[in-house]
N, C-alpha and C positions, 0 to 999 in steps of 0.2 A: 378124887377127880371132880366129882360134882361139887364138893365144898370149895375147891379152888376156883372153879368157874363161877360159882355164886359170889365169892368174895370179890373177884375181879370185876364182875358186872356191877356190884354195889359201888365199888370205888370209882368206876367209870361214870356212873350216874351222878355221884357226888361232885366230881370234878367238872362235869358238864354243866351242872346246875350253878356252880360257882362262877364259871366263865360267862355264862349267860347273864348272871346277875351283875357282872362287871361291865359288859358291853351295853346293856340296855340303858343305863343312865346317860352314857355318852350320846346315844342316838336321841334321847329325849331332850338333851341340852341343845343339840344342833337344831332340832325342830322348833324349840322355843325361840332361839335366836332368829330363825327365818321368819317366824310369825311376828316378832317385834319389828323387823325390817319392813314387813308388809304394812303393819299398823302405822309406822312412821311415814312411809310414802303416802298412805291414804290420808293421814292428817295434813301433810304438806299440800297435797292436791286440793283438799277441801279448804284449807286456809287461803290458797291462791285464788280459788273460785270466789270465796267470800270477799276478798279484797277487790277483785275485778268488778263484782256486782256492786260493791259499795261505791267505787269510783264512778261507775256508770250512772248510778242513782244520783250522785253528787253533781255530775255534769248535766243531767236532766233538770235538776233543781235550779242550777245556774241559768240554763236556757229559759226556764219559766220566769225567773226574776228579771232577766234583761229587759224585756218590754216594759215592765213596771218601772224600772229605773229611768228609761227613756221618757216615759210619761211624766215622771216626777220632775225631770229636768225641763221639759216643755212647759210645766206649770210655773216655772220661775218668772215668766214674763208677767204673771199676775201680781207679783209682789210690788209693794210700794217702794219707790226709790229712797235710798238712804241720803240723809242730809250731808254726811261726811264722805261722799263718794270720792272726793279729791284725794283721800288717803290712799286709795288703790290706783288712782290715775296720776302717777307721778311723771313729771317731765325730767329729762336727763339733766338739763341745765337749769338750776333753780334761780328764780329772779325776785322772789318776795323780799321786800326791804333791802334791795341792793341797787347800786348805781350802775348804769351802763354808759361807758365812754366810748365814742365811735369816731373814726376818721376814715375818709374815703375820697377817692378821686371821682370826678363826674364829668359828663359830657352832655351837651344839649342834643336832643334827637329831633327837634321840630322847627329849628330856626333856619329858614331858607336863605338868609342874607349874611349871617355871622356864624363863624365857628366858635362856639362857646365851650370852654373847658374850665375846670376849676377844682376847688377843694371843698369838702363838706365836713364839718365837725358837729357832733351832737353830744348831748348829755341828757340822760333819762333817769328817772327814779320810779321803781315799781312798787305799788301798794300790795299787789299779790301777783300770782303767776300770769294773769291775763291783762291787768290794767296798770297803766303808768302815765306819766307826763314827760314830755321831752322838749328840750330847747334846741334850736337849729341855727347854724350860721353857715352861709354859702358864699364863698368868694368866687367870682366869675371873671375870667379873662376872655376878651372878644377879639377876633380878627376877621377882616372882611373876606367873604368868599369871592371867587372870580366874578360872579354875576353882579355883586355889589360894586366892585371896582369898575366894571363895564358901565353900570348905570351912572357912576360919578364922572368918569372920564369921557365917555362917548355921548351920553345923553344929558349931561349936566344936571342929574338928579341928586339933590342933597341927601346925604346919608342921615341927616338929622330927622328926615321924614320916616326913618326906620327905627324900630325899637331895639336898643342895645342894652341888655341887662348887665349890671355891674356886681350886684350882691343881693343877698336875701337873708333876713333873720326873722325868726318867729318862734311860736310855741305850738305844740301839737298834743293831742290825746293819743296815747299809744295803746292799741288793742291787739292782743295776740291770741285769737281764739283757736287757731289750728296748729297742731303739732304732730310729729310722727317720726318715722325713720326711713332711710333709703339706703340702697346698696351702692357702693362706689366701685364700679368695675368688678363686682363680685369679690372684692378684696377686703372691704371694710363696711361696717354699718355706721351711718352718720345720722344722728338725730337732728331735727330741724324744727323751727318755728316759723309760721307765716303771720305777719302782722300788718295792721292798717294804721295810718297816721293822719287823720283829719286835723286841720288847725288853721290858724291865722298868722299873718306876719306883714312885713314891709319889704317891697322890692325896690331897689335903687337902680335907676337906669341912667343913661347918658343925659337925659333931659329932666331928671327929677326923681322923686320918690312917690310910691303909691301903695295903699293898703292892699294886701293880697289875701286870697283864700288858697290854702294848699291842701292837696290830697296826696297821700302816699301809700304804697304797698311794697312790701319787701319780704325777704326770707333770710333767716339766720341759721347757718350750719354750725352746730356746736362741735368744737374740736376738743374741748375739755369743759369742766364746770366753771371755768373762769374766763374763757375767751372763745371766739368763733369768727367765721368769715360771713360777710353779709353782702347782699345786693339789694337795691331798692330803686323804684321809680318814684319821683316827686314831681307833681304837676302844680305849678303856681299860676293862678288866675288873677289878673289885675287890669286896671285901666291906666294906660300909659299916655303921657303927653308927647306929641310929635309936632314938628314945625315944617311946613312945606316951603316951596321956593319963593312964595310971596311973603313969607314971614308970619303967616297965620299959624297959631298954635291951637291944637285940638286934641281931645282925649279919644282914645280908641281902645277897644278891648283887645287884650293880648294874653298869651299864655306861654310858659316855658316848661318843657318836659325834660327832666334830667334823669339820666341813668347813672347810678353810683355803685361802685364796688370798693369794699374796704374791710376793716376789722372792727370788732367790738370787744371791749374788756369789761368785766364785771367785778365790782368791789363792794363791800369787803369780801373776804373769802367765805364761801358757804360753810356754815357749821352744822348743817343738817343734810340728810340723805347721804 
């Protein structure tokens, strides 16, 4: 009896030891997997913290550099101007070595005795973007205003005592120092040039011809690189001969101010820009 009990106790002890040895490794594997997960989470958190710190330091460095960049830009005013600055200051409509042909209708704005309307044709050649020479011919048609008819019919004043321009031709120096862009009813950007045209010529009146000095100012709106719309004022100064009722002829200073509106065409076709 004692021997059987001893044998059964020994067998129980052996089987218990074997079962324990099988369970223990499973528990160790689960523990190791949990530790690995904890290590992975810790490393991810540390990596995120490092990236945030790096981004914060980079932002601070950019803030420090910003005032220095502004100071550098402000120092550009101390630089000497470049001789070829025109390379970066380009006009939309190029004019260098091109001809400009213009036609416009015009009306006198300062003649109190005659309604003067006419046509104006011009031809110009540009040496560069700012400077050129221009020839002008103006044909002028005159008709008496009511005040002039009243002087002739009611007071017997001869209209030969009044200056009646018939035509003008001459040459001018064309200077276009101003250019820019403007918005057309918020629909389109239109480039423009503003020009000045001092020159000399001859004015033909009903009583003869006279040497004239002309001054002009105008604006060209470029619709393409070959043509545009223009308006201009031309003021012609001259000494005109008049004859009074006694037949005496005398010279008097006179001026005609004309407003013209028309088109300009440029040839040949631009091969640059």
